mmCIF file as Biopython writes it, N, C-alpha, C and O atoms, coordinates in Angstrom:
data_model
#
loop_
_atom_site.group_PDB
_atom_site.id
_atom_site.type_symbol
_atom_site.label_atom_id
_atom_site.label_alt_id
_atom_site.label_comp_id
_atom_site.label_asym_id
_atom_site.label_entity_id
_atom_site.label_seq_id
_atom_site.pdbx_PDB_ins_code
_atom_site.Cartn_x
_atom_site.Cartn_y
_atom_site.Cartn_z
_atom_site.occupancy
_atom_site.B_iso_or_equiv
_atom_site.auth_seq_id
_atom_site.auth_asym_id
_atom_site.pdbx_PDB_model_num
ATOM 1   N N  . UNK A ? 1  ? -1.977 90.866  -16.475 1.0 0.0 1  A 1 
ATOM 2   C CA . UNK A ? 1  ? -1.179 89.752  -16.933 1.0 0.0 1  A 1 
ATOM 3   C C  . UNK A ? 1  ? -0.729 90.001  -18.377 1.0 0.0 1  A 1 
ATOM 4   O O  . UNK A ? 1  ? -1.430 90.626  -19.172 1.0 0.0 1  A 1 
ATOM 5   N N  . UNK A ? 2  ? 0.441  89.498  -18.676 1.0 0.0 2  A 1 
ATOM 6   C CA . UNK A ? 2  ? 0.969  89.594  -20.028 1.0 0.0 2  A 1 
ATOM 7   C C  . UNK A ? 2  ? 1.649  88.268  -20.364 1.0 0.0 2  A 1 
ATOM 8   O O  . UNK A ? 2  ? 1.684  87.344  -19.552 1.0 0.0 2  A 1 
ATOM 9   N N  . UNK A ? 3  ? 2.182  88.200  -21.569 1.0 0.0 3  A 1 
ATOM 10  C CA . UNK A ? 3  ? 2.882  87.005  -22.048 1.0 0.0 3  A 1 
ATOM 11  C C  . UNK A ? 3  ? 4.247  87.418  -22.566 1.0 0.0 3  A 1 
ATOM 12  O O  . UNK A ? 3  ? 4.375  88.413  -23.280 1.0 0.0 3  A 1 
ATOM 13  N N  . UNK A ? 4  ? 5.280  86.641  -22.201 1.0 0.0 4  A 1 
ATOM 14  C CA . UNK A ? 4  ? 6.640  86.930  -22.624 1.0 0.0 4  A 1 
ATOM 15  C C  . UNK A ? 4  ? 7.169  85.802  -23.500 1.0 0.0 4  A 1 
ATOM 16  O O  . UNK A ? 4  ? 6.937  84.630  -23.206 1.0 0.0 4  A 1 
ATOM 17  N N  . UNK A ? 5  ? 7.878  86.145  -24.574 1.0 0.0 5  A 1 
ATOM 18  C CA . UNK A ? 5  ? 8.544  85.124  -25.379 1.0 0.0 5  A 1 
ATOM 19  C C  . UNK A ? 5  ? 9.762  84.598  -24.630 1.0 0.0 5  A 1 
ATOM 20  O O  . UNK A ? 5  ? 10.517 85.372  -24.041 1.0 0.0 5  A 1 
ATOM 21  N N  . UNK A ? 6  ? 9.953  83.287  -24.654 1.0 0.0 6  A 1 
ATOM 22  C CA . UNK A ? 6  ? 11.110 82.673  -24.020 1.0 0.0 6  A 1 
ATOM 23  C C  . UNK A ? 6  ? 11.761 81.692  -24.995 1.0 0.0 6  A 1 
ATOM 24  O O  . UNK A ? 6  ? 11.086 81.062  -25.810 1.0 0.0 6  A 1 
ATOM 25  N N  . UNK A ? 7  ? 13.087 81.577  -24.894 1.0 0.0 7  A 1 
ATOM 26  C CA . UNK A ? 7  ? 13.824 80.636  -25.738 1.0 0.0 7  A 1 
ATOM 27  C C  . UNK A ? 7  ? 14.805 79.844  -24.883 1.0 0.0 7  A 1 
ATOM 28  O O  . UNK A ? 7  ? 15.271 80.314  -23.845 1.0 0.0 7  A 1 
ATOM 29  N N  . UNK A ? 8  ? 15.106 78.635  -25.340 1.0 0.0 8  A 1 
ATOM 30  C CA . UNK A ? 8  ? 16.186 77.835  -24.772 1.0 0.0 8  A 1 
ATOM 31  C C  . UNK A ? 8  ? 17.339 77.867  -25.758 1.0 0.0 8  A 1 
ATOM 32  O O  . UNK A ? 8  ? 17.145 77.777  -26.971 1.0 0.0 8  A 1 
ATOM 33  N N  . UNK A ? 9  ? 18.550 77.998  -25.215 1.0 0.0 9  A 1 
ATOM 34  C CA . UNK A ? 9  ? 19.738 78.088  -26.052 1.0 0.0 9  A 1 
ATOM 35  C C  . UNK A ? 9  ? 20.610 76.870  -25.805 1.0 0.0 9  A 1 
ATOM 36  O O  . UNK A ? 9  ? 20.795 76.454  -24.661 1.0 0.0 9  A 1 
ATOM 37  N N  . UNK A ? 10 ? 21.142 76.300  -26.869 1.0 0.0 10 A 1 
ATOM 38  C CA . UNK A ? 10 ? 22.023 75.130  -26.767 1.0 0.0 10 A 1 
ATOM 39  C C  . UNK A ? 10 ? 23.169 75.417  -25.803 1.0 0.0 10 A 1 
ATOM 40  O O  . UNK A ? 10 ? 23.769 76.492  -25.834 1.0 0.0 10 A 1 
ATOM 41  N N  . UNK A ? 11 ? 23.462 74.449  -24.952 1.0 0.0 11 A 1 
ATOM 42  C CA . UNK A ? 11 ? 24.550 74.588  -24.004 1.0 0.0 11 A 1 
ATOM 43  C C  . UNK A ? 11 ? 24.174 75.324  -22.735 1.0 0.0 11 A 1 
ATOM 44  O O  . UNK A ? 11 ? 25.028 75.539  -21.875 1.0 0.0 11 A 1 
ATOM 45  N N  . UNK A ? 12 ? 22.907 75.718  -22.597 1.0 0.0 12 A 1 
ATOM 46  C CA . UNK A ? 12 ? 22.458 76.477  -21.434 1.0 0.0 12 A 1 
ATOM 47  C C  . UNK A ? 12 ? 21.554 75.630  -20.532 1.0 0.0 12 A 1 
ATOM 48  O O  . UNK A ? 12 ? 20.823 76.167  -19.700 1.0 0.0 12 A 1 
ATOM 49  N N  . UNK A ? 13 ? 21.608 74.308  -20.701 1.0 0.0 13 A 1 
ATOM 50  C CA . UNK A ? 13 ? 20.807 73.412  -19.869 1.0 0.0 13 A 1 
ATOM 51  C C  . UNK A ? 13 ? 19.321 73.599  -20.095 1.0 0.0 13 A 1 
ATOM 52  O O  . UNK A ? 13 ? 18.877 73.840  -21.218 1.0 0.0 13 A 1 
ATOM 53  N N  . UNK A ? 14 ? 18.559 73.486  -19.025 1.0 0.0 14 A 1 
ATOM 54  C CA . UNK A ? 14 ? 17.100 73.619  -19.094 1.0 0.0 14 A 1 
ATOM 55  C C  . UNK A ? 14 ? 16.629 75.047  -18.865 1.0 0.0 14 A 1 
ATOM 56  O O  . UNK A ? 14 ? 15.429 75.294  -18.748 1.0 0.0 14 A 1 
ATOM 57  N N  . UNK A ? 15 ? 17.561 75.982  -18.802 1.0 0.0 15 A 1 
ATOM 58  C CA . UNK A ? 15 ? 17.222 77.378  -18.511 1.0 0.0 15 A 1 
ATOM 59  C C  . UNK A ? 15 ? 16.507 78.037  -19.695 1.0 0.0 15 A 1 
ATOM 60  O O  . UNK A ? 15 ? 16.926 77.894  -20.844 1.0 0.0 15 A 1 
ATOM 61  N N  . UNK A ? 16 ? 15.428 78.755  -19.397 1.0 0.0 16 A 1 
ATOM 62  C CA . UNK A ? 16 ? 14.698 79.539  -20.400 1.0 0.0 16 A 1 
ATOM 63  C C  . UNK A ? 16 ? 15.136 80.991  -20.266 1.0 0.0 16 A 1 
ATOM 64  O O  . UNK A ? 16 ? 15.256 81.505  -19.154 1.0 0.0 16 A 1 
ATOM 65  N N  . UNK A ? 17 ? 15.373 81.652  -21.389 1.0 0.0 17 A 1 
ATOM 66  C CA . UNK A ? 17 ? 15.788 83.053  -21.406 1.0 0.0 17 A 1 
ATOM 67  C C  . UNK A ? 17 ? 14.683 83.904  -22.008 1.0 0.0 17 A 1 
ATOM 68  O O  . UNK A ? 17 ? 13.943 83.460  -22.885 1.0 0.0 17 A 1 
ATOM 69  N N  . UNK A ? 18 ? 14.586 85.128  -21.525 1.0 0.0 18 A 1 
ATOM 70  C CA . UNK A ? 18 ? 13.577 86.054  -22.053 1.0 0.0 18 A 1 
ATOM 71  C C  . UNK A ? 18 ? 14.178 87.435  -22.171 1.0 0.0 18 A 1 
ATOM 72  O O  . UNK A ? 18 ? 15.227 87.728  -21.597 1.0 0.0 18 A 1 
ATOM 73  N N  . UNK A ? 19 ? 13.496 88.282  -22.929 1.0 0.0 19 A 1 
ATOM 74  C CA . UNK A ? 19 ? 13.942 89.660  -23.102 1.0 0.0 19 A 1 
ATOM 75  C C  . UNK A ? 19 ? 12.932 90.592  -22.430 1.0 0.0 19 A 1 
ATOM 76  O O  . UNK A ? 19 ? 12.116 90.143  -21.624 1.0 0.0 19 A 1 
ATOM 77  N N  . UNK A ? 20 ? 12.981 91.856  -22.747 1.0 0.0 20 A 1 
ATOM 78  C CA . UNK A ? 20 ? 12.116 92.835  -22.085 1.0 0.0 20 A 1 
ATOM 79  C C  . UNK A ? 20 ? 10.733 92.963  -22.729 1.0 0.0 20 A 1 
ATOM 80  O O  . UNK A ? 20 ? 9.916  93.757  -22.265 1.0 0.0 20 A 1 
ATOM 81  N N  . UNK A ? 21 ? 10.457 92.200  -23.785 1.0 0.0 21 A 1 
ATOM 82  C CA . UNK A ? 21 ? 9.169  92.300  -24.468 1.0 0.0 21 A 1 
ATOM 83  C C  . UNK A ? 21 ? 8.068  91.613  -23.661 1.0 0.0 21 A 1 
ATOM 84  O O  . UNK A ? 21 ? 8.280  90.536  -23.104 1.0 0.0 21 A 1 
ATOM 85  N N  . UNK A ? 22 ? 6.892  92.242  -23.601 1.0 0.0 22 A 1 
ATOM 86  C CA . UNK A ? 22 ? 5.713  91.657  -22.950 1.0 0.0 22 A 1 
ATOM 87  C C  . UNK A ? 22 ? 4.504  91.977  -23.827 1.0 0.0 22 A 1 
ATOM 88  O O  . UNK A ? 22 ? 4.293  93.126  -24.216 1.0 0.0 22 A 1 
ATOM 89  N N  . UNK A ? 23 ? 3.708  90.941  -24.135 1.0 0.0 23 A 1 
ATOM 90  C CA . UNK A ? 23 ? 2.582  91.062  -25.058 1.0 0.0 23 A 1 
ATOM 91  C C  . UNK A ? 23 ? 1.255  90.797  -24.345 1.0 0.0 23 A 1 
ATOM 92  O O  . UNK A ? 23 ? 1.220  90.173  -23.284 1.0 0.0 23 A 1 
ATOM 93  N N  . UNK A ? 24 ? 0.181  91.274  -24.937 1.0 0.0 24 A 1 
ATOM 94  C CA . UNK A ? 24 ? -1.157 91.083  -24.367 1.0 0.0 24 A 1 
ATOM 95  C C  . UNK A ? 24 ? -1.657 89.659  -24.572 1.0 0.0 24 A 1 
ATOM 96  O O  . UNK A ? 24 ? -2.460 89.168  -23.779 1.0 0.0 24 A 1 
ATOM 97  N N  . UNK A ? 25 ? -1.193 88.992  -25.625 1.0 0.0 25 A 1 
ATOM 98  C CA . UNK A ? 25 ? -1.705 87.654  -25.917 1.0 0.0 25 A 1 
ATOM 99  C C  . UNK A ? 25 ? -0.580 86.624  -26.023 1.0 0.0 25 A 1 
ATOM 100 O O  . UNK A ? 25 ? 0.564  86.949  -26.340 1.0 0.0 25 A 1 
ATOM 101 N N  . UNK A ? 26 ? -0.944 85.384  -25.749 1.0 0.0 26 A 1 
ATOM 102 C CA . UNK A ? 26 ? -0.002 84.266  -25.878 1.0 0.0 26 A 1 
ATOM 103 C C  . UNK A ? 26 ? 0.462  84.135  -27.326 1.0 0.0 26 A 1 
ATOM 104 O O  . UNK A ? 26 ? 1.632  83.851  -27.584 1.0 0.0 26 A 1 
ATOM 105 N N  . UNK A ? 27 ? -0.447 84.339  -28.260 1.0 0.0 27 A 1 
ATOM 106 C CA . UNK A ? 27 ? -0.133 84.197  -29.683 1.0 0.0 27 A 1 
ATOM 107 C C  . UNK A ? 27 ? 0.936  85.200  -30.124 1.0 0.0 27 A 1 
ATOM 108 O O  . UNK A ? 27 ? 1.838  84.855  -30.887 1.0 0.0 27 A 1 
ATOM 109 N N  . UNK A ? 28 ? 0.832  86.439  -29.642 1.0 0.0 28 A 1 
ATOM 110 C CA . UNK A ? 28 ? 1.839  87.444  -29.985 1.0 0.0 28 A 1 
ATOM 111 C C  . UNK A ? 28 ? 3.208  87.055  -29.425 1.0 0.0 28 A 1 
ATOM 112 O O  . UNK A ? 28 ? 4.222  87.181  -30.111 1.0 0.0 28 A 1 
ATOM 113 N N  . UNK A ? 29 ? 3.231  86.587  -28.187 1.0 0.0 29 A 1 
ATOM 114 C CA . UNK A ? 29 ? 4.493  86.185  -27.570 1.0 0.0 29 A 1 
ATOM 115 C C  . UNK A ? 29 ? 5.110  84.998  -28.315 1.0 0.0 29 A 1 
ATOM 116 O O  . UNK A ? 29 ? 6.323  84.962  -28.525 1.0 0.0 29 A 1 
ATOM 117 N N  . UNK A ? 30 ? 4.284  84.031  -28.713 1.0 0.0 30 A 1 
ATOM 118 C CA . UNK A ? 30 ? 4.790  82.896  -29.485 1.0 0.0 30 A 1 
ATOM 119 C C  . UNK A ? 30 ? 5.331  83.344  -30.839 1.0 0.0 30 A 1 
ATOM 120 O O  . UNK A ? 30 ? 6.365  82.851  -31.290 1.0 0.0 30 A 1 
ATOM 121 N N  . UNK A ? 31 ? 4.641  84.270  -31.482 1.0 0.0 31 A 1 
ATOM 122 C CA . UNK A ? 31 ? 5.112  84.817  -32.760 1.0 0.0 31 A 1 
ATOM 123 C C  . UNK A ? 31 ? 6.501  85.424  -32.584 1.0 0.0 31 A 1 
ATOM 124 O O  . UNK A ? 31 ? 7.393  85.189  -33.399 1.0 0.0 31 A 1 
ATOM 125 N N  . UNK A ? 32 ? 6.680  86.200  -31.525 1.0 0.0 32 A 1 
ATOM 126 C CA . UNK A ? 32 ? 7.962  86.835  -31.251 1.0 0.0 32 A 1 
ATOM 127 C C  . UNK A ? 32 ? 9.039  85.790  -30.946 1.0 0.0 32 A 1 
ATOM 128 O O  . UNK A ? 32 ? 10.163 85.903  -31.435 1.0 0.0 32 A 1 
ATOM 129 N N  . UNK A ? 33 ? 8.706  84.775  -30.142 1.0 0.0 33 A 1 
ATOM 130 C CA . UNK A ? 33 ? 9.662  83.725  -29.800 1.0 0.0 33 A 1 
ATOM 131 C C  . UNK A ? 33 ? 10.075 82.929  -31.038 1.0 0.0 33 A 1 
ATOM 132 O O  . UNK A ? 33 ? 11.249 82.601  -31.204 1.0 0.0 33 A 1 
ATOM 133 N N  . UNK A ? 34 ? 9.115  82.623  -31.899 1.0 0.0 34 A 1 
ATOM 134 C CA . UNK A ? 34 ? 9.429  81.875  -33.128 1.0 0.0 34 A 1 
ATOM 135 C C  . UNK A ? 34 ? 10.290 82.712  -34.067 1.0 0.0 34 A 1 
ATOM 136 O O  . UNK A ? 34 ? 11.191 82.189  -34.724 1.0 0.0 34 A 1 
ATOM 137 N N  . UNK A ? 35 ? 10.011 84.008  -34.128 1.0 0.0 35 A 1 
ATOM 138 C CA . UNK A ? 35 ? 10.824 84.894  -34.954 1.0 0.0 35 A 1 
ATOM 139 C C  . UNK A ? 35 ? 12.265 84.906  -34.460 1.0 0.0 35 A 1 
ATOM 140 O O  . UNK A ? 35 ? 13.198 84.831  -35.260 1.0 0.0 35 A 1 
ATOM 141 N N  . UNK A ? 36 ? 12.448 85.000  -33.150 1.0 0.0 36 A 1 
ATOM 142 C CA . UNK A ? 36 ? 13.783 84.960  -32.572 1.0 0.0 36 A 1 
ATOM 143 C C  . UNK A ? 36 ? 14.458 83.622  -32.850 1.0 0.0 36 A 1 
ATOM 144 O O  . UNK A ? 36 ? 15.645 83.576  -33.172 1.0 0.0 36 A 1 
ATOM 145 N N  . UNK A ? 37 ? 13.705 82.542  -32.725 1.0 0.0 37 A 1 
ATOM 146 C CA . UNK A ? 37 ? 14.244 81.206  -32.985 1.0 0.0 37 A 1 
ATOM 147 C C  . UNK A ? 37 ? 14.725 81.076  -34.435 1.0 0.0 37 A 1 
ATOM 148 O O  . UNK A ? 37 ? 15.722 80.404  -34.701 1.0 0.0 37 A 1 
ATOM 149 N N  . UNK A ? 38 ? 14.029 81.707  -35.355 1.0 0.0 38 A 1 
ATOM 150 C CA . UNK A ? 38 ? 14.409 81.651  -36.767 1.0 0.0 38 A 1 
ATOM 151 C C  . UNK A ? 38 ? 15.654 82.480  -37.075 1.0 0.0 38 A 1 
ATOM 152 O O  . UNK A ? 38 ? 16.334 82.229  -38.070 1.0 0.0 38 A 1 
ATOM 153 N N  . UNK A ? 39 ? 15.957 83.465  -36.228 1.0 0.0 39 A 1 
ATOM 154 C CA . UNK A ? 39 ? 17.109 84.338  -36.479 1.0 0.0 39 A 1 
ATOM 155 C C  . UNK A ? 39 ? 18.365 83.916  -35.736 1.0 0.0 39 A 1 
ATOM 156 O O  . UNK A ? 39 ? 19.474 84.202  -36.188 1.0 0.0 39 A 1 
ATOM 157 N N  . UNK A ? 40 ? 18.212 83.245  -34.609 1.0 0.0 40 A 1 
ATOM 158 C CA . UNK A ? 40 ? 19.362 82.831  -33.811 1.0 0.0 40 A 1 
ATOM 159 C C  . UNK A ? 40 ? 19.698 81.382  -34.103 1.0 0.0 40 A 1 
ATOM 160 O O  . UNK A ? 40 ? 18.800 80.543  -34.175 1.0 0.0 40 A 1 
ATOM 161 N N  . UNK A ? 41 ? 20.964 81.076  -34.272 1.0 0.0 41 A 1 
ATOM 162 C CA . UNK A ? 41 ? 21.382 79.726  -34.623 1.0 0.0 41 A 1 
ATOM 163 C C  . UNK A ? 41 ? 21.343 78.755  -33.448 1.0 0.0 41 A 1 
ATOM 164 O O  . UNK A ? 41 ? 21.119 77.564  -33.663 1.0 0.0 41 A 1 
ATOM 165 N N  . UNK A ? 42 ? 21.549 79.206  -32.232 1.0 0.0 42 A 1 
ATOM 166 C CA . UNK A ? 42 ? 21.675 78.309  -31.091 1.0 0.0 42 A 1 
ATOM 167 C C  . UNK A ? 42 ? 20.379 78.063  -30.325 1.0 0.0 42 A 1 
ATOM 168 O O  . UNK A ? 42 ? 20.389 77.323  -29.341 1.0 0.0 42 A 1 
ATOM 169 N N  . UNK A ? 43 ? 19.273 78.656  -30.742 1.0 0.0 43 A 1 
ATOM 170 C CA . UNK A ? 43 ? 17.993 78.432  -30.055 1.0 0.0 43 A 1 
ATOM 171 C C  . UNK A ? 43 ? 17.487 77.043  -30.405 1.0 0.0 43 A 1 
ATOM 172 O O  . UNK A ? 43 ? 17.403 76.674  -31.577 1.0 0.0 43 A 1 
ATOM 173 N N  . UNK A ? 44 ? 17.148 76.267  -29.362 1.0 0.0 44 A 1 
ATOM 174 C CA . UNK A ? 44 ? 16.679 74.900  -29.551 1.0 0.0 44 A 1 
ATOM 175 C C  . UNK A ? 44 ? 15.188 74.729  -29.323 1.0 0.0 44 A 1 
ATOM 176 O O  . UNK A ? 44 ? 14.608 73.741  -29.774 1.0 0.0 44 A 1 
ATOM 177 N N  . UNK A ? 45 ? 14.540 75.687  -28.620 1.0 0.0 45 A 1 
ATOM 178 C CA . UNK A ? 45 ? 13.104 75.603  -28.349 1.0 0.0 45 A 1 
ATOM 179 C C  . UNK A ? 45 ? 12.587 76.987  -27.989 1.0 0.0 45 A 1 
ATOM 180 O O  . UNK A ? 45 ? 13.360 77.868  -27.613 1.0 0.0 45 A 1 
ATOM 181 N N  . UNK A ? 46 ? 11.284 77.173  -28.105 1.0 0.0 46 A 1 
ATOM 182 C CA . UNK A ? 46 ? 10.688 78.453  -27.734 1.0 0.0 46 A 1 
ATOM 183 C C  . UNK A ? 46 ? 9.310  78.216  -27.139 1.0 0.0 46 A 1 
ATOM 184 O O  . UNK A ? 46 ? 8.691  77.174  -27.356 1.0 0.0 46 A 1 
ATOM 185 N N  . UNK A ? 47 ? 8.834  79.219  -26.374 1.0 0.0 47 A 1 
ATOM 186 C CA . UNK A ? 47 ? 7.507  79.138  -25.757 1.0 0.0 47 A 1 
ATOM 187 C C  . UNK A ? 47 ? 7.075  80.535  -25.339 1.0 0.0 47 A 1 
ATOM 188 O O  . UNK A ? 47 ? 7.844  81.491  -25.445 1.0 0.0 47 A 1 
ATOM 189 N N  . UNK A ? 48 ? 5.839  80.644  -24.864 1.0 0.0 48 A 1 
ATOM 190 C CA . UNK A ? 48 ? 5.315  81.874  -24.279 1.0 0.0 48 A 1 
ATOM 191 C C  . UNK A ? 48 ? 5.015  81.590  -22.814 1.0 0.0 48 A 1 
ATOM 192 O O  . UNK A ? 48 ? 4.438  80.553  -22.488 1.0 0.0 48 A 1 
ATOM 193 N N  . UNK A ? 49 ? 5.404  82.502  -21.931 1.0 0.0 49 A 1 
ATOM 194 C CA . UNK A ? 49 ? 5.198  82.325  -20.499 1.0 0.0 49 A 1 
ATOM 195 C C  . UNK A ? 49 ? 4.407  83.505  -19.931 1.0 0.0 49 A 1 
ATOM 196 O O  . UNK A ? 49 ? 4.599  84.650  -20.339 1.0 0.0 49 A 1 
ATOM 197 N N  . UNK A ? 50 ? 3.522  83.207  -18.990 1.0 0.0 50 A 1 
ATOM 198 C CA . UNK A ? 50 ? 2.749  84.264  -18.332 1.0 0.0 50 A 1 
ATOM 199 C C  . UNK A ? 50 ? 3.686  85.155  -17.522 1.0 0.0 50 A 1 
ATOM 200 O O  . UNK A ? 50 ? 4.716  84.707  -17.019 1.0 0.0 50 A 1 
ATOM 201 N N  . UNK A ? 51 ? 3.303  86.429  -17.407 1.0 0.0 51 A 1 
ATOM 202 C CA . UNK A ? 51 ? 4.134  87.398  -16.704 1.0 0.0 51 A 1 
ATOM 203 C C  . UNK A ? 51 ? 3.263  88.477  -16.061 1.0 0.0 51 A 1 
ATOM 204 O O  . UNK A ? 51 ? 2.122  88.701  -16.466 1.0 0.0 51 A 1 
ATOM 205 N N  . UNK A ? 52 ? 3.828  89.136  -15.052 1.0 0.0 52 A 1 
ATOM 206 C CA . UNK A ? 52 ? 3.161  90.288  -14.433 1.0 0.0 52 A 1 
ATOM 207 C C  . UNK A ? 52 ? 3.658  91.603  -15.016 1.0 0.0 52 A 1 
ATOM 208 O O  . UNK A ? 52 ? 3.177  92.672  -14.639 1.0 0.0 52 A 1 
ATOM 209 N N  . UNK A ? 53 ? 4.616  91.530  -15.932 1.0 0.0 53 A 1 
ATOM 210 C CA . UNK A ? 53 ? 5.162  92.739  -16.551 1.0 0.0 53 A 1 
ATOM 211 C C  . UNK A ? 53 ? 4.083  93.425  -17.377 1.0 0.0 53 A 1 
ATOM 212 O O  . UNK A ? 53 ? 3.329  92.750  -18.078 1.0 0.0 53 A 1 
ATOM 213 N N  . UNK A ? 54 ? 3.992  94.745  -17.313 1.0 0.0 54 A 1 
ATOM 214 C CA . UNK A ? 54 ? 3.015  95.457  -18.139 1.0 0.0 54 A 1 
ATOM 215 C C  . UNK A ? 54 ? 3.281  95.237  -19.634 1.0 0.0 54 A 1 
ATOM 216 O O  . UNK A ? 54 ? 4.433  95.137  -20.057 1.0 0.0 54 A 1 
ATOM 217 N N  . UNK A ? 55 ? 2.227  95.164  -20.410 1.0 0.0 55 A 1 
ATOM 218 C CA . UNK A ? 55 ? 2.335  95.008  -21.864 1.0 0.0 55 A 1 
ATOM 219 C C  . UNK A ? 55 ? 3.079  96.213  -22.433 1.0 0.0 55 A 1 
ATOM 220 O O  . UNK A ? 55 ? 2.734  97.360  -22.145 1.0 0.0 55 A 1 
ATOM 221 N N  . UNK A ? 56 ? 4.101  95.943  -23.241 1.0 0.0 56 A 1 
ATOM 222 C CA . UNK A ? 56 ? 4.858  97.044  -23.839 1.0 0.0 56 A 1 
ATOM 223 C C  . UNK A ? 56 ? 5.068  96.887  -25.351 1.0 0.0 56 A 1 
ATOM 224 O O  . UNK A ? 56 ? 5.621  97.773  -26.003 1.0 0.0 56 A 1 
ATOM 225 N N  . UNK A ? 57 ? 4.618  95.742  -25.905 1.0 0.0 57 A 1 
ATOM 226 C CA . UNK A ? 57 ? 4.729  95.537  -27.348 1.0 0.0 57 A 1 
ATOM 227 C C  . UNK A ? 57 ? 3.523  94.780  -27.872 1.0 0.0 57 A 1 
ATOM 228 O O  . UNK A ? 57 ? 2.826  94.093  -27.126 1.0 0.0 57 A 1 
ATOM 229 N N  . UNK A ? 58 ? 3.293  94.919  -29.168 1.0 0.0 58 A 1 
ATOM 230 C CA . UNK A ? 58 ? 2.222  94.197  -29.863 1.0 0.0 58 A 1 
ATOM 231 C C  . UNK A ? 58 ? 2.749  93.797  -31.233 1.0 0.0 58 A 1 
ATOM 232 O O  . UNK A ? 58 ? 3.710  94.376  -31.740 1.0 0.0 58 A 1 
ATOM 233 N N  . UNK A ? 59 ? 2.106  92.805  -31.817 1.0 0.0 59 A 1 
ATOM 234 C CA . UNK A ? 59 ? 2.381  92.423  -33.197 1.0 0.0 59 A 1 
ATOM 235 C C  . UNK A ? 59 ? 1.240  92.987  -34.034 1.0 0.0 59 A 1 
ATOM 236 O O  . UNK A ? 59 ? 0.091  92.569  -33.892 1.0 0.0 59 A 1 
ATOM 237 N N  . UNK A ? 60 ? 1.562  93.940  -34.908 1.0 0.0 60 A 1 
ATOM 238 C CA . UNK A ? 60 ? 0.558  94.602  -35.744 1.0 0.0 60 A 1 
ATOM 239 C C  . UNK A ? 60 ? 0.936  94.363  -37.197 1.0 0.0 60 A 1 
ATOM 240 O O  . UNK A ? 60 ? 2.022  94.744  -37.633 1.0 0.0 60 A 1 
ATOM 241 N N  . UNK A ? 61 ? 0.042  93.733  -37.942 1.0 0.0 61 A 1 
ATOM 242 C CA . UNK A ? 61 ? 0.311  93.395  -39.343 1.0 0.0 61 A 1 
ATOM 243 C C  . UNK A ? 61 ? 1.628  92.639  -39.489 1.0 0.0 61 A 1 
ATOM 244 O O  . UNK A ? 61 ? 2.383  92.860  -40.436 1.0 0.0 61 A 1 
ATOM 245 N N  . UNK A ? 62 ? 1.896  91.737  -38.533 1.0 0.0 62 A 1 
ATOM 246 C CA . UNK A ? 62 ? 3.081  90.891  -38.592 1.0 0.0 62 A 1 
ATOM 247 C C  . UNK A ? 62 ? 4.370  91.574  -38.151 1.0 0.0 62 A 1 
ATOM 248 O O  . UNK A ? 62 ? 5.445  90.983  -38.249 1.0 0.0 62 A 1 
ATOM 249 N N  . UNK A ? 63 ? 4.276  92.820  -37.662 1.0 0.0 63 A 1 
ATOM 250 C CA . UNK A ? 63 ? 5.477  93.560  -37.272 1.0 0.0 63 A 1 
ATOM 251 C C  . UNK A ? 63 ? 5.412  93.958  -35.802 1.0 0.0 63 A 1 
ATOM 252 O O  . UNK A ? 63 ? 4.337  94.217  -35.262 1.0 0.0 63 A 1 
ATOM 253 N N  . UNK A ? 64 ? 6.568  94.004  -35.172 1.0 0.0 64 A 1 
ATOM 254 C CA . UNK A ? 64 ? 6.687  94.402  -33.776 1.0 0.0 64 A 1 
ATOM 255 C C  . UNK A ? 64 ? 6.425  95.894  -33.652 1.0 0.0 64 A 1 
ATOM 256 O O  . UNK A ? 64 ? 6.987  96.698  -34.397 1.0 0.0 64 A 1 
ATOM 257 N N  . UNK A ? 65 ? 5.554  96.264  -32.689 1.0 0.0 65 A 1 
ATOM 258 C CA . UNK A ? 65 ? 5.232  97.679  -32.489 1.0 0.0 65 A 1 
ATOM 259 C C  . UNK A ? 65 ? 5.184  97.967  -31.001 1.0 0.0 65 A 1 
ATOM 260 O O  . UNK A ? 65 ? 4.535  97.243  -30.246 1.0 0.0 65 A 1 
ATOM 261 N N  . UNK A ? 66 ? 5.859  99.011  -30.580 1.0 0.0 66 A 1 
ATOM 262 C CA . UNK A ? 66 ? 5.858  99.417  -29.171 1.0 0.0 66 A 1 
ATOM 263 C C  . UNK A ? 66 ? 4.481  99.931  -28.763 1.0 0.0 66 A 1 
ATOM 264 O O  . UNK A ? 66 ? 3.825  100.642 -29.525 1.0 0.0 66 A 1 
ATOM 265 N N  . UNK A ? 67 ? 4.050  99.571  -27.564 1.0 0.0 67 A 1 
ATOM 266 C CA . UNK A ? 67 ? 2.783  100.041 -27.003 1.0 0.0 67 A 1 
ATOM 267 C C  . UNK A ? 67 ? 3.115  101.078 -25.950 1.0 0.0 67 A 1 
ATOM 268 O O  . UNK A ? 67 ? 3.818  100.789 -24.981 1.0 0.0 67 A 1 
ATOM 269 N N  . UNK A ? 68 ? 2.617  102.265 -26.135 1.0 0.0 68 A 1 
ATOM 270 C CA . UNK A ? 68 ? 2.860  103.350 -25.169 1.0 0.0 68 A 1 
ATOM 271 C C  . UNK A ? 68 ? 1.908  103.205 -23.997 1.0 0.0 68 A 1 
ATOM 272 O O  . UNK A ? 68 ? 0.736  102.868 -24.165 1.0 0.0 68 A 1 
ATOM 273 N N  . UNK A ? 69 ? 2.434  103.467 -22.800 1.0 0.0 69 A 1 
ATOM 274 C CA . UNK A ? 69 ? 1.609  103.340 -21.578 1.0 0.0 69 A 1 
ATOM 275 C C  . UNK A ? 69 ? 0.570  104.432 -21.492 1.0 0.0 69 A 1 
ATOM 276 O O  . UNK A ? 69 ? -0.203 104.475 -20.535 1.0 0.0 69 A 1 
#
């Protein structure tokens, strides 16, 4: 199991959008979602959602880092 950052964008209804990032912890995914929310003007909400995607990123010392399989 992994966690994915998700955001809602203004004008997109109740749909949640996600990218290819998958984290080992909910906290890392929330950190990534909040970072995206702070950079994009149209994001109205963010969350972390459970996923079956293999973990491929981590937050290390506050920075995004790729995790090699």
